[in-house]
C-alpha positions as CSV (number, residue, x, y, z in Angstrom):
1,M,-0.1,-0.1,-0.3
2,K,1.3,3.5,-1.2
3,I,2.2,5.6,2.0
4,D,0.1,9.2,2.1
5,G,2.8,11.6,2.1
6,F,0.1,14.0,3.1
7,L,-1.0,12.4,6.5
8,L,2.6,11.6,7.3
9,G,2.7,15.2,7.0
10,M,0.3,15.9,9.4
11,L,1.5,13.5,11.9
12,G,4.7,15.5,11.5
13,A,3.4,18.8,12.3
14,V,1.2,17.4,15.1
15,A,4.4,15.5,16.9
16,L,6.6,18.6,16.3
17,A,4.3,21.1,17.5
18,L,3.7,18.9,20.8
19,L,7.8,18.7,21.2
20,F,8.6,22.0,20.2
21,P,5.3,24.1,20.7
22,Q,7.1,27.7,21.0
23,L,8.3,27.3,17.7
24,G,4.6,27.2,15.8
25,T,3.0,29.4,18.4
26,A,1.5,32.9,16.8
27,N,4.3,35.0,18.1
28,G,6.8,32.7,17.8
29,P,10.3,32.7,15.6
30,L,8.5,31.9,12.9
31,H,5.9,34.0,12.8
32,L,3.3,31.7,11.6
33,G,-0.1,33.4,12.9
34,L,1.2,36.4,9.9
35,V,2.5,33.3,7.4
36,T,-0.7,31.3,7.7
37,A,-2.8,34.2,7.2
38,I,-0.8,35.4,4.3
39,G,-0.6,31.7,2.9
40,I,-4.4,31.5,3.4
41,G,-5.2,34.5,1.2
42,F,-2.9,33.3,-1.5
43,V,-4.5,29.9,-1.5
44,F,-8.2,30.9,-2.1
45,F,-6.9,33.3,-4.8
46,L,-5.4,30.4,-6.6
47,H,-8.9,28.5,-5.8
48,G,-10.5,31.6,-7.7
49,A,-8.5,31.4,-10.5
50,A,-8.1,27.4,-10.8
51,L,-12.5,27.4,-11.0
52,A,-13.6,27.4,-14.6
53,P,-17.1,28.2,-15.0
54,A,-17.5,26.2,-18.0
55,A,-17.1,23.2,-15.9
56,L,-20.4,24.0,-13.4
57,K,-22.4,24.0,-16.5
58,A,-22.4,20.3,-17.6
59,G,-23.5,19.5,-14.6
60,A,-26.0,22.0,-13.4
61,A,-29.1,20.4,-14.6
62,N,-29.6,17.5,-12.5
63,W,-31.4,19.9,-9.3
64,R,-32.5,16.5,-7.5
65,L,-29.1,15.1,-6.9
66,H,-27.7,18.9,-6.1
67,L,-30.7,19.2,-3.8
68,L,-29.7,15.9,-1.8
69,V,-26.2,16.9,-1.7
70,H,-26.7,20.2,-0.4
71,G,-29.3,18.7,1.8
72,S,-26.9,15.9,3.1
73,T,-24.1,18.8,3.9
74,F,-26.0,22.0,5.0
75,V,-29.0,20.4,6.6
76,L,-28.4,16.9,7.4
77,F,-24.7,17.0,8.8
78,P,-25.7,20.0,10.9
79,A,-28.8,18.8,12.8
80,I,-26.5,15.5,13.7
81,G,-23.9,17.5,15.0
82,F,-26.1,19.9,17.2
83,L,-27.9,16.7,18.6
84,L,-24.2,15.5,19.5
85,F,-23.3,19.4,20.6
86,R,-26.0,18.9,22.8
87,L,-26.3,15.3,24.1
88,A,-22.2,15.2,24.7
89,E,-22.2,18.1,26.8
90,P,-22.3,16.1,30.5
91,V,-19.0,14.4,29.2
92,A,-17.0,16.7,26.4
93,S,-16.1,20.1,27.6
94,F,-17.0,23.0,25.4
95,E,-14.4,22.6,22.8
96,V,-14.3,18.9,21.7
97,R,-18.1,19.7,21.3
98,T,-17.6,22.4,19.0
99,G,-14.9,20.9,17.0
100,I,-17.4,17.9,16.6
101,F,-20.5,20.3,15.3
102,Y,-17.5,22.6,13.3
103,L,-17.0,19.4,11.1
104,C,-20.6,18.8,10.4
105,A,-20.9,22.3,9.5
106,L,-18.2,22.2,6.5
107,P,-18.8,21.9,3.4
108,S,-17.9,19.2,1.0
109,T,-14.2,18.3,-0.5
110,I,-13.8,19.3,-4.0
111,S,-10.7,17.1,-5.2
112,S,-11.3,14.0,-3.2
113,S,-15.2,13.6,-3.9
114,V,-14.3,13.9,-7.7
115,A,-11.9,11.7,-7.9
116,M,-14.1,9.3,-6.1
117,T,-16.8,9.7,-8.2
118,A,-14.9,9.1,-11.0
119,L,-13.6,5.9,-9.7
120,G,-16.9,4.9,-8.7
121,R,-18.0,5.3,-12.5
122,G,-20.4,7.6,-10.8
123,N,-22.0,11.3,-12.2
124,V,-18.6,13.3,-12.7
125,A,-19.9,16.5,-13.9
126,G,-22.4,16.4,-11.0
127,A,-19.8,16.0,-8.4
128,I,-17.9,19.2,-9.9
129,F,-20.9,21.2,-9.9
130,D,-22.0,19.8,-6.2
131,A,-18.7,20.2,-4.9
132,T,-17.6,23.2,-6.1
133,L,-20.7,25.0,-5.4
134,S,-20.6,23.3,-1.5
135,G,-17.4,24.9,-1.1
136,L,-18.4,28.5,-2.2
137,I,-22.1,28.0,-0.1
138,G,-19.6,26.6,3.2
139,M,-18.2,30.3,2.7
140,V,-21.5,32.0,4.2
141,V,-22.9,28.8,5.6
142,T,-20.0,26.8,8.0
143,P,-19.5,30.6,9.6
144,A,-22.9,31.4,10.1
145,L,-23.8,27.7,11.7
146,V,-20.8,28.0,14.1
147,A,-20.9,31.1,15.0
148,L,-24.8,30.6,15.9
149,V,-23.9,27.8,18.3
150,A,-20.9,29.8,19.7
151,D,-22.8,32.9,20.3
152,A,-25.6,31.4,22.2
153,H,-22.9,30.2,24.6
154,G,-21.1,33.8,24.3
155,H,-18.1,32.4,22.3
156,M,-18.1,34.2,19.0
157,A,-20.3,36.8,17.2
158,L,-21.9,36.5,13.9
159,L,-21.0,39.5,12.5
160,P,-17.5,39.7,13.1
161,A,-17.2,36.0,12.2
162,M,-18.8,36.3,8.6
163,L,-17.0,39.8,8.1
164,D,-14.0,37.9,8.7
165,I,-14.3,35.0,6.2
166,A,-15.6,37.6,3.5
167,R,-12.3,39.5,4.3
168,T,-10.1,36.6,4.4
169,L,-11.8,33.8,1.9
170,L,-14.1,35.5,-0.7
171,L,-12.6,38.2,-1.0
172,P,-9.0,36.4,-2.4
173,F,-11.3,33.8,-4.5
174,V,-13.5,36.4,-6.2
175,L,-10.4,38.4,-7.3
176,G,-9.0,34.9,-8.6
177,Q,-11.4,34.6,-10.7
178,V,-11.4,38.0,-12.1
179,A,-7.6,37.4,-12.5
180,R,-8.6,34.1,-14.2
181,A,-8.2,35.8,-17.8
182,W,-5.0,36.3,-17.5
183,I,-3.4,33.7,-15.5
184,G,-6.0,30.9,-15.5
185,G,-3.8,28.6,-17.8
186,F,-1.0,29.0,-16.3
187,I,-2.9,27.7,-13.1
188,T,-4.0,24.9,-15.0
189,R,-0.8,23.6,-16.6
190,N,0.5,23.9,-13.2
191,K,-2.2,22.0,-10.5
192,A,0.1,20.2,-9.0
193,W,2.1,23.1,-7.6
194,T,-0.8,24.6,-6.5
195,S,-2.0,21.7,-4.7
196,R,1.4,21.2,-3.1
197,I,0.9,25.4,-1.8
198,D,-2.7,24.1,-0.5
199,R,-1.2,21.1,1.4
200,L,1.7,23.1,2.6
201,V,-0.6,26.1,4.3
202,I,-3.0,23.3,5.8
203,L,0.2,21.9,7.5
204,L,1.3,25.1,8.4
205,I,-2.7,25.8,10.0
206,V,-2.1,22.6,11.7
207,F,1.3,23.1,13.1
208,G,0.4,26.1,14.6
209,A,-2.9,24.8,15.9
210,F,-1.2,22.1,17.5
211,S,1.9,24.4,18.9
212,E,-0.8,27.2,20.7
213,S,-2.9,24.2,22.2
214,T,0.5,22.5,23.3
215,A,1.7,25.6,25.0
216,A,-1.4,26.4,26.6
217,G,-1.0,22.8,28.4
218,V,-4.7,21.4,26.4
219,W,-3.4,18.3,25.9
220,T,-2.3,17.8,29.7
221,R,-5.6,18.3,30.8
222,T,-7.6,16.4,28.6
223,D,-8.9,13.0,29.0
224,P,-7.1,10.4,26.9
225,L,-10.8,8.7,26.9
226,V,-12.2,12.2,25.7
227,L,-9.9,11.7,22.5
228,A,-10.6,8.1,21.6
229,G,-14.5,9.2,21.7
230,V,-13.7,12.0,19.4
231,L,-12.8,9.0,16.9
232,V,-15.5,7.0,17.9
233,T,-17.9,9.5,16.9
234,V,-16.0,10.4,13.7
235,L,-15.9,6.8,12.3
236,A,-20.0,6.6,13.2
237,L,-20.4,10.0,11.4
238,L,-19.3,8.8,8.2
239,F,-21.1,5.6,8.2
240,V,-24.3,7.1,9.5
241,V,-24.0,9.8,6.6
242,L,-22.8,7.1,3.8
243,A,-25.6,5.2,4.6
244,L,-28.1,7.6,4.9
245,T,-27.2,9.1,1.7
246,R,-27.3,6.0,-0.2
247,L,-30.5,5.0,1.2
248,A,-31.6,8.8,0.1
249,A,-30.6,8.1,-3.5
250,R,-31.9,5.0,-3.9
251,L,-35.5,5.9,-2.3
252,L,-35.5,9.2,-4.9
253,G,-34.7,6.4,-7.9
254,F,-31.6,7.9,-8.8
255,S,-29.5,5.8,-11.7
256,L,-26.1,4.5,-10.1
257,P,-24.1,7.1,-11.3
258,D,-25.7,9.4,-9.6
259,E,-26.4,7.9,-6.4
260,V,-22.1,7.3,-6.6
261,A,-22.1,11.2,-6.9
262,A,-24.6,11.9,-4.4
263,V,-23.0,9.7,-1.8
264,F,-19.7,10.6,-1.8
265,C,-20.2,14.8,-2.2
266,G,-23.0,14.3,0.3
267,S,-20.6,12.2,2.9
268,K,-17.1,14.2,2.6
269,K,-16.3,17.5,4.6
270,S,-13.4,19.4,3.3
271,L,-10.5,20.0,5.2
272,A,-9.0,22.6,2.5
273,N,-11.4,25.1,3.4
274,G,-11.6,23.7,6.9
275,A,-8.5,24.3,8.1
276,P,-8.0,28.0,6.9
277,M,-11.8,28.8,8.2
278,A,-11.1,27.2,11.6
279,A,-7.5,29.6,11.8
280,I,-9.7,32.6,11.2
281,L,-13.1,31.5,13.6
282,F,-11.2,30.3,16.2
283,G,-7.8,31.5,16.2
284,Q,-7.5,33.2,19.3
285,S,-8.7,29.8,20.7
286,P,-5.8,28.2,22.5
287,S,-7.7,24.9,22.2
288,L,-7.6,25.6,18.3
289,G,-5.9,22.2,18.0
290,L,-8.5,20.3,20.1
291,I,-11.6,22.0,17.6
292,M,-9.2,20.8,14.8
293,L,-8.7,17.5,15.6
294,P,-12.6,16.0,14.8
295,V,-11.7,17.3,11.2
296,M,-8.2,16.0,11.0
297,L,-9.5,12.2,11.8
298,Y,-12.7,12.6,9.5
299,H,-10.2,13.9,6.5
300,Q,-8.5,10.6,7.2
301,A,-11.4,8.1,7.6
302,Q,-13.2,9.4,4.5
303,L,-10.3,8.8,2.3
304,F,-9.8,5.4,3.6
305,V,-13.4,4.2,3.6
306,C,-14.5,5.9,0.5
307,T,-11.8,4.6,-1.9
308,I,-12.9,0.9,-0.7
309,L,-16.3,2.0,-1.2
310,A,-15.4,3.7,-4.9
311,R,-14.0,0.4,-5.9
312,R,-17.2,-1.5,-5.0
313,Y,-19.4,0.9,-7.1
314,A,-16.9,0.6,-9.8
315,A,-17.3,-3.3,-9.9
316,Q,-21.0,-3.2,-9.8
317,A,-21.4,-0.8,-12.8
318,E,-18.8,-3.0,-14.6
319,A,-21.2,-5.8,-13.4
320,E,-24.3,-3.8,-14.6
321,A,-22.7,-3.5,-18.4
322,L,-22.0,-6.8,-18.7
323,T,-25.7,-8.1,-17.9
324,P,-27.8,-8.2,-20.9
325,Q,-30.4,-5.6,-21.3
326,P,-33.9,-7.0,-21.9
């Protein structure tokens, strides 16, 4: 099995933060607060420049698929997250519960949703449309959902959170879309480099978040059983949403390609969007690492589980193609 270099990078960033937290704090020698702020803006500028409007048009007509995907992402997931947030109050800290809810409020991921849909012989055009639109919707809906929950507990105000996201993520994205006419070709030809920059910024955010949490003593105050509970919760969440989106697709009479797109786009959560937004929304909290932990665990779990599921879908598609039609 090929070793995931990005997973190793995240593990290395966490280990380095645990051993040398003073390096990664916002005011440390690396000045990660400033570096990651610039990096986040640059990454979303690249995302804007890379988005081809023509690619969205091909998958725009399938409204039932879009409703299921975005209903799962921004209604089902947050509803489950809010239920967990309330039920876990007697046994988990506010930061742990916020991390779980934050995961549930995130948009779908673009690259792996499309890749898994293609691997599973699904509706790739629909997946591109839904995953891209999900990221755009998430810039507004995710901070609004999180702020509504956190604001009710006196931890976050809605308007400042929305303005921070608009200034740090949406504005660079729009500028990138404007600049696409001049640099779009270059970005398309160098997708590998833009992907590396994206991942580097995520690793810096992870390093900074865990450094701040280590320096503040968050990990020494957190019961290991709580961390194990987070892992179990994340895995259960993934399997529940996979099952529900698959069931909904079949009840709605979706074709197999549409079911594949619905299951993968509707169950995934974006670390690429989640890490920058967490740095903006929770950047002042010493527990940022703890809040980001569910997103990091879910990211790895969804890649592993969905790869297996995509191969099964591909085998099913091949079997159906070989079956004589009446």
